[in-house]
N, CA, C and O of each residue as an XYZ file, in Angstrom:
784
protein
N      13.679    117.495     77.262
C      14.172    117.283     78.630
C      15.384    116.355     78.622
O      16.376    116.595     79.311
N      15.280    115.289     77.824
C      16.387    114.334     77.739
C      17.653    115.015     77.222
O      18.739    114.789     77.756
N      17.520    115.858     76.173
C      18.672    116.557     75.610
C      19.277    117.532     76.606
O      20.496    117.700     76.652
N      18.425    118.182     77.409
C      18.932    119.130     78.408
C      19.764    118.402     79.456
O      20.828    118.891     79.836
N      19.306    117.244     79.934
C      20.060    116.463     80.920
C      21.384    115.996     80.333
O      22.417    116.030     81.001
N      21.345    115.563     79.086
C      22.567    115.117     78.421
C      23.573    116.264     78.319
O      24.767    116.080     78.553
N      23.063    117.473     77.962
C      23.918    118.646     77.831
C      24.523    119.036     79.177
O      25.705    119.375     79.242
N      23.722    118.994     80.270
C      24.224    119.316     81.609
C      25.279    118.305     82.050
O      26.293    118.675     82.642
N      25.036    117.037     81.762
C      26.021    116.007     82.123
C      27.333    116.246     81.393
O      28.410    116.054     81.957
N      27.238    116.667     80.129
C      28.450    116.972     79.358
C      29.229    118.128     79.961
O      30.459    118.089     80.002
N      28.531    119.158     80.430
C      29.204    120.298     81.069
C      29.902    119.881     82.351
O      31.023    120.308     82.623
N      29.231    119.039     83.143
C      29.831    118.572     84.404
C      31.090    117.768     84.117
O      32.116    117.957     84.770
N      31.011    116.865     83.134
C      32.166    116.051     82.765
C      33.312    116.918     82.270
O      34.463    116.683     82.635
N      33.017    117.914     81.445
C      34.053    118.803     80.921
C      34.726    119.569     82.048
O      35.945    119.741     82.033
N      33.946    120.035     83.032
C      34.550    120.781     84.135
C      35.417    119.879     84.986
O      36.428    120.323     85.532
N      35.029    118.595     85.107
C      35.856    117.651     85.863
C      37.188    117.435     85.161
O      38.228    117.375     85.817
N      37.172    117.316     83.834
C      38.399    117.088     83.079
C      39.327    118.283     83.192
O      40.539    118.123     83.333
N      38.756    119.493     83.130
C      39.574    120.703     83.204
C      40.192    120.873     84.576
O      41.344    121.293     84.686
N      39.439    120.552     85.638
C      39.915    120.828     86.987
C      40.613    119.638     87.631
O      41.202    119.783     88.703
N      40.563    118.466     87.007
C      41.171    117.295     87.612
C      42.694    117.440     87.653
O      43.308    117.734     86.628
N      43.316    117.239     88.830
C      44.771    117.363     88.893
C      45.443    116.242     88.113
O      44.913    115.135     88.017
N      46.611    116.536     87.558
C      47.358    115.525     86.819
C      48.036    114.574     87.783
O      48.354    114.933     88.917
N      48.251    113.358     87.317
C      49.037    112.430     88.113
C      50.492    112.853     88.032
O      50.870    113.644     87.168
N      51.308    112.324     88.935
C      52.727    112.663     88.929
C      53.394    112.316     87.621
O      54.233    113.068     87.125
N      53.018    111.162     87.050
C      53.639    110.740     85.791
C      53.287    111.695     84.661
O      54.156    112.059     83.869
N      52.004    112.113     84.573
C      51.605    113.027     83.506
C      52.334    114.355     83.639
O      52.844    114.897     82.658
N      52.379    114.868     84.851
C      53.027    116.156     85.057
C      54.517    116.067     84.757
O      55.104    117.008     84.222
N      55.130    114.935     85.100
C      56.550    114.773     84.830
C      56.808    114.760     83.329
O      57.779    115.356     82.864
N      55.937    114.078     82.557
C      56.114    114.041     81.107
C      56.066    115.445     80.520
O      56.712    115.718     79.509
N      55.308    116.332     81.143
C      55.186    117.680     80.629
C      56.229    118.610     81.241
O      56.199    119.816     80.998
N      57.134    118.071     82.017
C      58.216    118.866     82.569
C      57.797    119.788     83.692
O      58.497    120.758     83.982
N      56.659    119.509     84.340
C      56.159    120.400     85.371
C      56.568    119.970     86.776
O      56.447    120.749     87.722
N      57.045    118.752     86.918
C      57.435    118.251     88.228
C      58.913    117.897     88.180
O      59.368    117.237     87.246
N      59.650    118.329     89.169
C      61.068    118.012     89.216
C      61.238    116.607     89.783
O      60.734    116.305     90.864
N      61.940    115.758     89.060
C      62.149    114.379     89.465
C      63.098    114.310     90.658
O      63.930    115.195     90.858
N      62.959    113.242     91.446
C      63.895    113.023     92.548
C      65.315    112.858     92.016
O      66.284    113.056     92.750
N      65.438    112.493     90.736
C      66.756    112.325     90.132
C      67.419    113.660     89.796
O      68.615    113.695     89.506
N      66.669    114.745     89.830
C      67.218    116.073     89.556
C      67.539    116.839     90.831
O      68.037    117.962     90.771
N      67.260    116.248     91.969
C      67.511    116.893     93.255
C      68.745    116.257     93.888
O      69.167    115.182     93.459
N      69.328    116.893     94.892
C      70.427    116.220     95.618
C      69.921    114.894     96.183
O      68.822    114.830     96.735
N      70.720    113.843     96.045
C      70.289    112.527     96.501
C      70.074    112.515     98.009
O      70.898    113.023     98.770
N      68.980    111.940     98.421
C      68.717    111.720     99.844
C      68.023    110.373     99.965
O      67.243    109.988     99.093
N      68.302    109.669    101.028
C      67.767    108.326    101.196
C      66.291    108.329    101.564
O      65.824    109.211    102.284
N      65.572    107.353    101.074
C      64.160    107.163    101.413
C      63.943    105.839    102.119
O      62.902    105.625    102.741
N      64.931    104.944    102.024
C      64.801    103.653    102.682
C      65.060    103.805    104.179
O      65.917    104.579    104.603
N      64.306    103.054    104.961
C      64.414    103.108    106.414
C      64.785    101.719    106.903
O      64.147    100.731    106.539
N      65.805    101.650    107.717
C      66.264    100.370    108.230
C      65.139     99.679    109.007
O      64.512    100.282    109.878
N      64.899     98.420    108.682
C      63.870     97.649    109.364
C      62.468     97.847    108.819
O      61.521     97.260    109.343
N      62.309     98.658    107.780
C      60.994     98.915    107.201
C      60.465     97.663    106.510
O      61.235     96.851    105.997
N      59.156     97.519    106.503
C      58.536     96.391    105.802
C      58.496     96.659    104.301
O      58.622     97.801    103.858
N      58.323     95.607    103.540
C      58.126     95.733    102.095
C      56.853     96.547    101.863
O      55.818     96.240    102.455
N      56.903     97.576    101.018
C      55.687     98.369    100.775
C      54.627     97.569    100.026
O      54.943     96.667     99.250
N      53.366     97.915    100.270
C      52.260     97.269     99.559
C      52.219     97.756     98.118
O      52.583     98.894     97.821
N      51.773     96.882     97.235
C      51.592     97.262     95.823
C      50.445     98.252     95.715
O      49.458     98.137     96.441
N      50.567     99.236     94.804
C      49.448    100.152     94.574
C      48.221     99.390     94.085
O      48.339     98.405     93.357
N      47.055     99.852     94.487
C      45.804     99.212     94.059
C      45.440     99.675     92.666
O      45.677    100.825     92.295
N      44.859     98.762     91.895
C      44.411     99.069     90.542
C      42.936     98.798     90.433
O      42.437     97.810     90.971
N      42.224     99.683     89.728
C      40.814     99.457     89.436
C      40.712     98.580     88.191
O      41.535     98.685     87.282
N      39.721     97.735     88.157
C      39.510     96.907     86.975
C      40.295     95.612     87.029
O      40.980     95.314     88.007
N      40.178     94.863     85.970
C      40.822     93.560     85.878
C      42.287     93.713     85.472
O      42.584     94.397     84.492
N      43.214     93.081     86.218
C      44.614     93.136     85.797
C      44.837     92.299     84.541
O      44.153     91.300     84.317
N      45.799     92.717     83.731
C      46.142     91.972     82.527
C      47.178     90.909     82.863
O      48.042     91.136     83.710
N      47.105     89.771     82.223
C      48.083     88.697     82.429
C      49.093     88.734     81.286
O      48.724     88.893     80.123
N      50.367     88.587     81.629
C      51.434     88.615     80.627
C      52.364     87.431     80.817
O      52.426     86.834     81.891
N      53.089     87.104     79.751
C      53.947     85.917     79.758
C      55.107     86.028     80.744
O      55.614     85.004     81.200
N      55.542     87.247     81.086
C      56.704     87.408     81.959
C      56.440     87.177     83.435
O      57.378     87.144     84.232
N      55.169     87.015     83.814
C      54.836     86.807     85.219
C      55.308     85.425     85.663
O      55.340     84.482     84.873
N      55.672     85.323     86.940
C      56.146     84.028     87.425
C      55.760     83.827     88.881
O      55.377     84.771     89.572
N      55.867     82.595     89.332
C      55.547     82.263     90.715
C      56.739     82.553     91.615
O      57.887     82.530     91.172
N      56.457     82.823     92.870
C      57.511     83.070     93.851
C      58.317     81.796     94.076
O      57.766     80.698     94.164
N      59.642     81.969     94.166
C      60.525     80.808     94.289
C      61.439     80.900     95.508
O      62.319     80.056     95.679
N      61.243     81.915     96.362
C      62.089     82.096     97.542
C      61.262     82.789     98.616
O      60.210     83.350     98.310
N      61.711     82.763     99.863
C      60.979     83.478    100.922
C      60.849     84.974    100.628
O      59.821     85.577    100.934
N      61.889     85.575    100.034
C      61.836     87.000     99.712
C      60.758     87.277     98.662
O      59.993     88.234     98.781
N      60.711     86.431     97.639
C      59.704     86.614     96.588
C      58.295     86.368     97.117
O      57.354     87.057     96.723
N      58.147     85.394     98.003
C      56.829     85.154     98.585
C      56.393     86.347     99.436
O      55.208     86.682     99.468
N      57.325     86.982    100.117
C      57.002     88.168    100.926
C      56.549     89.326    100.033
O      55.634     90.067    100.394
N      57.189     89.485     98.867
C      56.799     90.535     97.918
C      55.408     90.246     97.361
O      54.557     91.134     97.314
N      55.179     89.001     96.938
C      53.881     88.616     96.382
C      52.767     88.787     97.416
O      51.643     89.140     97.060
N      53.069     88.543     98.688
C      52.068     88.687     99.743
C      51.624     90.135     99.917
O      50.558     90.397    100.474
N      52.436     91.072     99.443
C      52.084     92.493     99.514
C      51.342     92.952     98.261
O      51.105     94.148     98.090
N      50.973     92.016     97.382
C      50.168     92.350     96.217
C      50.935     92.580     94.936
O      50.330     92.933     93.923
N      52.255     92.391     94.939
C      53.072     92.605     93.749
C      53.064     91.360     92.866
O      52.853     90.249     93.350
N      53.296     91.553     91.567
C      53.466     90.465     90.609
C      54.935     90.418     90.213
O      55.485     91.408     89.730
N      55.562     89.283     90.414
C      56.988     89.146     90.119
C      57.220     89.206     88.621
O      56.426     88.684     87.838
N      58.328     89.854     88.222
C      58.664     89.936     86.799
C      60.160     89.755     86.617
O      60.960     90.256     87.407
N      60.521     89.044     85.584
C      61.931     88.820     85.280
C      62.602     87.945     86.320
O      62.058     87.726     87.403
N      63.784     87.445     85.991
C      64.509     86.600     86.946
C      65.131     87.427     88.071
O      65.499     88.581     87.851
N      65.253     86.860     89.263
C      65.952     87.574     90.338
C      67.446     87.611     90.046
O      67.965     86.798     89.281
N      68.122     88.562     90.665
C      69.585     88.637     90.561
C      70.183     88.374     91.934
O      69.688     88.876     92.943
N      71.239     87.592     91.965
C      71.890     87.280     93.234
C      73.374     87.567     93.110
O      74.003     87.239     92.104
N      73.925     88.182     94.143
C      75.372     88.412     94.211
C      75.780     88.140     95.649
O      75.532     88.958     96.535
N      76.409     86.984     95.885
C      76.757     86.595     97.248
C      75.495     86.446     98.082
O      74.627     85.636     97.757
N      75.389     87.223     99.157
C      74.239     87.152    100.050
C      73.152     88.169     99.702
O      72.136     88.258    100.393
N      73.365     88.932     98.637
C      72.413     89.979     98.240
C      71.513     89.497     97.106
O      71.935     88.740     96.233
N      70.252     89.959     97.143
C      69.249     89.524     96.170
C      68.459     90.740     95.687
O      68.078     91.601     96.480
N      68.217     90.796     94.372
C      67.418     91.853     93.753
C      66.221     91.201     93.055
O      66.384     90.289     92.245
N      65.012     91.685     93.383
C      63.781     91.141     92.808
C      62.963     92.289     92.234
O      62.763     93.306     92.898
N      62.485     92.125     90.990
C      61.642     93.128     90.344
C      60.196     92.657     90.365
O      59.914     91.468     90.217
N      59.272     93.616     90.552
C      57.856     93.287     90.589
C      57.037     94.494     90.150
O      57.496     95.634     90.227
N      55.820     94.229     89.690
C      54.946     95.311     89.255
C      53.540     95.114     89.822
O      53.186     94.035     90.299
N      52.742     96.200     89.755
C      51.355     96.117     90.203
C      50.405     95.884     89.045
O      49.306     95.364     89.235
N      50.827     96.268     87.830
C      49.996     96.074     86.653
C      50.864     96.217     85.410
O      52.065     96.470     85.502
N      50.243     96.054     84.254
C      50.936     96.219     82.973
C      50.028     96.982     82.023
O      48.817     97.062     82.232
N      50.629     97.544     80.973
C      49.808     98.195     79.956
C      49.386     97.160     78.913
O      49.670     95.972     79.064
N      48.713     97.606     77.864
C      48.193     96.698     76.856
C      49.249     95.926     76.096
O      48.940     94.925     75.449
N      50.517     96.383     76.165
C      51.613     95.668     75.510
C      52.515     94.978     76.525
O      53.663     94.644     76.230
N      51.982     94.773     77.716
C      52.674     94.062     78.803
C      53.910     94.789     79.324
O      54.802     94.158     79.891
N      53.976     96.096     79.141
C      55.041     96.877     79.780
C      54.635     97.119     81.224
O      53.467     97.404     81.492
N      55.579     97.013     82.169
C      55.203     97.145     83.583
C      54.756     98.558     83.964
O      55.326     99.557     83.525
N      53.723     98.599     84.793
C      53.228     99.835     85.381
C      53.302     99.696     86.900
O      53.114     98.606     87.441
N      53.574    100.790     87.571
C      53.748    100.770     89.032
C      54.670     99.616     89.417
O      54.283     98.701     90.143
N      55.892     99.686     88.913
C      56.845     98.619     89.223
C      57.946     99.125     90.147
O      58.140    100.329     90.310
N      58.654     98.183     90.743
C      59.675     98.527     91.725
C      60.727     97.424     91.751
O      60.451     96.281     91.388
N      61.930     97.777     92.181
C      63.017     96.815     92.382
C      63.331     96.760     93.873
O      63.607     97.782     94.501
N      63.283     95.547     94.431
C      63.448     95.322     95.865
C      64.793     94.643     96.127
O      65.196     93.739     95.395
N      65.482     95.090     97.179
C      66.804     94.548     97.496
C      66.766     93.902     98.886
O      66.195     94.448     99.830
N      67.389     92.727     98.979
C      67.451     91.966    100.228
C      68.898     91.545    100.489
O      69.683     91.369     99.557
N      69.237     91.386    101.769
C      70.505     90.782    102.161
C      70.195     89.751    103.240
O      69.603     90.076    104.269
N      70.598     88.508    102.997
C      70.334     87.407    103.917
C      68.858     87.340    104.308
O      68.525     87.076    105.463
N      67.981     87.579    103.337
C      66.554     87.509    103.594
C      65.941     88.755    104.190
O      64.719     88.849    104.301
N      66.762     89.713    104.574
C      66.270     90.960    105.177
C      66.043     92.005    104.084
O      66.939     92.266    103.281
N      64.854     92.600    104.049
C      64.558     93.660    103.090
C      65.344     94.911    103.483
O      65.252     95.390    104.614
N      66.133     95.440    102.510
C      66.971     96.614    102.821
C      66.562     97.853    102.048
O      67.082     98.935    102.321
N      65.631     97.734    101.075
C      65.157     98.939    100.404
C      64.792     98.732     98.955
O      64.916     97.639     98.402
N      64.329     99.839     98.345
C      63.949     99.883     96.938
C      64.862    100.854     96.197
O      65.476    101.727     96.810
N      64.950    100.699     94.875
C      65.844    101.572     94.094
C      65.217    102.917     93.764
O      65.922    103.837     93.350
N      63.897    103.051     93.940
C      63.209    104.307     93.683
C      62.335    104.639     94.885
O      61.832    103.733     95.549
N      62.147    105.928     95.175
C      61.301    106.271     96.326
C      59.828    105.951     96.118
O      59.063    105.943     97.082
N      59.412    105.685     94.876
C      58.016    105.350     94.593
C      57.962    104.457     93.363
O      58.923    104.408     92.596
N      56.838    103.740     93.159
C      56.718    102.873     91.985
C      56.866    103.669     90.688
O      56.568    104.862     90.632
N      57.331    102.979     89.651
C      57.642    103.610     88.361
C      56.733    103.069     87.264
O      56.151    101.992     87.401
N      56.617    103.823     86.178
C      55.854    103.409     85.004
C      56.767    103.387     83.785
O      57.576    104.294     83.590
N      56.635    102.365     82.981
C      57.414    102.282     81.744
C      57.162    103.498     80.875
O      56.056    104.037     80.833
N      58.217    103.922     80.176
C      58.164    105.032     79.230
C      57.770    106.359     79.885
O      57.174    107.229     79.249
N      58.114    106.496     81.162
C      57.920    107.762     81.866
C      59.252    108.189     82.476
O      60.129    107.360     82.719
N      59.391    109.480     82.717
C      60.622    109.986     83.311
C      60.874    109.303     84.654
O      59.974    109.201     85.487
N      62.100    108.840     84.852
C      62.464    108.198     86.102
C      62.175    106.716     86.153
O      62.262    106.113     87.222
N      61.829    106.103     85.013
C      61.584    104.662     85.005
C      62.904    103.915     84.920
O      63.764    104.241     84.102
N      63.055    102.909     85.772
C      64.299    102.150     85.819
C      64.359    101.157     84.669
O      63.364    100.521     84.321
N      65.536    101.038     84.092
C      65.805    100.019     83.085
C      66.656     98.948     83.727
O      66.178     98.187     84.568
N      67.902     98.887     83.338
C      68.830     97.906     83.894
C      69.170     98.248     85.353
O      69.515     99.385     85.674
N      69.067     97.250     86.215
C      69.510     97.366     87.609
C      70.381     96.148     87.862
O      69.947     95.019     87.631
N      71.619     96.362     88.340
C      72.531     95.224     88.488
C      73.501     95.442     89.649
O      73.874     96.568     89.975
N      73.891     94.336     90.250
C      74.920     94.374     91.285
C      76.285     94.518     90.625
O      76.547     93.907     89.589
N      77.150     95.323     91.223
C      78.548     95.374     90.808
C      79.436     94.738     91.874
O      80.602     94.432     91.621
N      78.878     94.541     93.064
C      79.523     93.785     94.131
C      78.410     93.334     95.071
O      77.240     93.632     94.829
N      78.751     92.633     96.119
C      77.732     92.151     97.051
C      77.031     93.299     97.770
O      75.898     93.146     98.226
N      77.696     94.442     97.873
C      77.116     95.569     98.615
C      76.901     96.820     97.758
O      76.571     97.880     98.288
N      77.084     96.705     96.441
C      76.932     97.861     95.552
C      76.084     97.475     94.346
O      76.250     96.392     93.784
N      75.177     98.364     93.952
C      74.444     98.134     92.711
C      74.248     99.450     91.981
O      74.317    100.530     92.567
N      74.002     99.326     90.685
C      73.810    100.491     89.817
C      72.474    100.333     89.095
O      72.169     99.268     88.559
N      71.682    101.408     89.089
C      70.402    101.419     88.381
C      70.451    102.481     87.297
O      70.983    103.573     87.494
N      69.886    102.138     86.154
C      69.826    103.039     84.997
C      68.391    103.537     84.860
O      67.467    102.731     84.748
N      68.195    104.850     84.867
C      66.861    105.443     84.794
C      66.690    106.216     83.490
O      67.571    106.976     83.087
N      65.552    106.015     82.837
C      65.235    106.730     81.603
C      64.812    108.154     81.953
O      64.006    108.362     82.861
N      65.356    109.134     81.232
C      65.057    110.536     81.514
C      64.415    111.182     80.305
O      65.053    111.358     79.267
N      63.154    111.531     80.445
C      62.377    112.157     79.376
C      62.233    113.657     79.617
O      62.122    114.110     80.756
N      62.237    114.404     78.538
C      61.793    115.793     78.579
C      60.403    115.831     77.953
O      59.941    114.834     77.399
N      59.742    116.975     78.040
C      58.381    117.089     77.504
C      58.332    116.852     76.000
O      57.294    116.454     75.471
N      59.447    117.091     75.303
C      59.449    116.946     73.841
C      59.957    115.582     73.368
O      59.928    115.310     72.167
N      60.415    114.727     74.266
C      60.923    113.416     73.859
C      59.784    112.488     73.451
O      58.764    112.435     74.138
N      59.935    111.750     72.340
C      58.938    110.725     72.020
C      59.035    109.579     73.027
O      60.087    109.372     73.633
N      57.942    108.835     73.208
C      57.918    107.768     74.210
C      58.958    106.695     73.957
O      59.395    106.014     74.885
N      59.356    106.543     72.703
C      60.346    105.513     72.379
C      61.752    105.886     72.816
O      62.595    105.017     73.041
N      62.001    107.192     72.936
C      63.397    107.630     72.939
C      63.683    108.742     73.955
O      63.685    109.919     73.595
N      63.923    108.378     75.221
C      64.314    109.411     76.179
C      65.657    110.011     75.789
O      66.521    109.311     75.261
N      65.837    111.293     76.045
C      67.047    111.976     75.589
C      68.215    111.870     76.576
O      69.352    112.188     76.227
N      67.938    111.430     77.795
C      68.999    111.312     78.796
C      68.846    110.024     79.595
O      67.784    109.401     79.607
N      69.926    109.644     80.260
C      69.931    108.498     81.163
C      70.628    108.905     82.454
O      71.696    109.515     82.426
N      70.017    108.562     83.588
C      70.655    108.790     84.885
C      71.094    107.455     85.459
O      70.325    106.495     85.482
N      72.331    107.402     85.920
C      72.876    106.209     86.556
C      73.043    106.501     88.041
O      73.754    107.432     88.419
N      72.388    105.708     88.881
C      72.482    105.887     90.326
C      73.229    104.697     90.918
O      72.893    103.544     90.649
N      74.243    104.991     91.723
C      74.991    103.956     92.434
C      74.508    103.899     93.879
O      74.393    104.925     94.549
N      74.225    102.684     94.347
C      73.721    102.468     95.706
C      74.731    101.646     96.493
O      75.476    100.838     95.939
N      74.733    101.875     97.798
C      75.564    101.102     98.701
C      74.668    100.468     99.759
O      73.795    101.131    100.320
N      74.886     99.189    100.027
C      74.189     98.541    101.142
C      75.059     98.763    102.376
O      76.166     98.233    102.474
N      74.548     99.547    103.306
C      75.311     99.912    104.498
C      74.727     99.221    105.720
O      73.551     98.859    105.750
N      75.578     99.048    106.728
C      75.151     98.360    107.948
C      75.393     99.245    109.158
O      76.428     99.901    109.277
N      74.415     99.246    110.053
C      74.550     99.982    111.308
C      73.620     99.395    112.342
O      72.462     99.111    112.040
N      74.098     99.211    113.542
C      73.304     98.612    114.628
C      72.729     97.250    114.238
O      71.613     96.895    114.617
N      73.513     96.507    113.478
C      73.094     95.161    113.112
C      72.055     95.096    112.006
O      71.588     94.008    111.671
N      71.675     96.250    111.422
C      70.692     96.268    110.349
C      71.300     96.898    109.107
O      72.156     97.779    109.195
N      70.847     96.435    107.951
C      71.356     96.941    106.674
C      70.317     97.827    106.011
O      69.116     97.698    106.246
N      70.816     98.739    105.169
C      69.934     99.657    104.453
C      70.549    100.002    103.104
O      71.768    100.129    102.987
N      69.702    100.155    102.083
C      70.148    100.534    100.751
C      70.156    102.059    100.651
O      69.130    102.707    100.859
N      71.321    102.627    100.330
C      71.491    104.087    100.318
C      71.977    104.538     98.940
O      72.984    104.024     98.453
N      71.284    105.491     98.297
C      71.798    106.044     97.029
C      72.986    106.943     97.324
O      72.902    107.813     98.191
N      74.099    106.744     96.610
C      75.331    107.476     96.931
C      75.802    108.397     95.833
O      76.417    109.425     96.119
N      75.532    108.060     94.577
C      76.077    108.864     93.485
C      75.113    108.823     92.300
O      74.455    107.813     92.053
N      75.043    109.937     91.574
C      74.207    109.985     90.379
C      74.971    110.673     89.263
O      75.667    111.665     89.483
N      74.830    110.134     88.071
C      75.428    110.753     86.879
C      74.379    110.712     85.771
O      73.847    109.648     85.455
N      74.082    111.864     85.185
C      73.114    111.959     84.107
C      73.824    112.347     82.833
O      74.573    113.324     82.807
N      73.595    111.583     81.764
C      74.252    111.871     80.488
C      73.211    111.957     79.382
O      72.159    111.323     79.454
N      73.512    112.738     78.371
C      72.638    112.840     77.198
C      72.958    111.703     76.249
O      74.097    111.242     76.176
N      71.953    111.257     75.528
C      72.152    110.142     74.586
C      72.599    110.657     73.242
O      72.817    109.871     72.320
């Protein structure tokens, strides 16, 4: 009887694995989902929108050396939404860029991470329409201001055959901080993808 129950449980588990839908990241690694970076650019940031909440994680979060305490009102607002600050903030004039993640992998690489942009304390948007995972297609690397109202983000581009260490392409997205009706918004304006 015990062996029969064990065998039935194994069948149920196997059917769950076969029928379970893939996450967006898994499907993207296998080339089954078209990235937002492969489509015509369209804005996802909304003027006056609140900072998005960090994705929830099951289990105990891992602690890593790169985590830090909030040091500004903008960083405290991000932390209040459940994000963990990572790396130093970048400032250019009145503009501020802050990176944060919801978790990390076993080697302290960020998972579900995002880059947040502010002007004069006002949240103006994120560089990606959704949180990113290290070593997955569409994960942001370097993000930097080129002027007070312009920034460039570098995204890793993987194909299904690329090893995790070495994406075969890089997409560079240029953003403009635009103003209308007294409110600012971060807008993606140009994309260039090159092979490595």
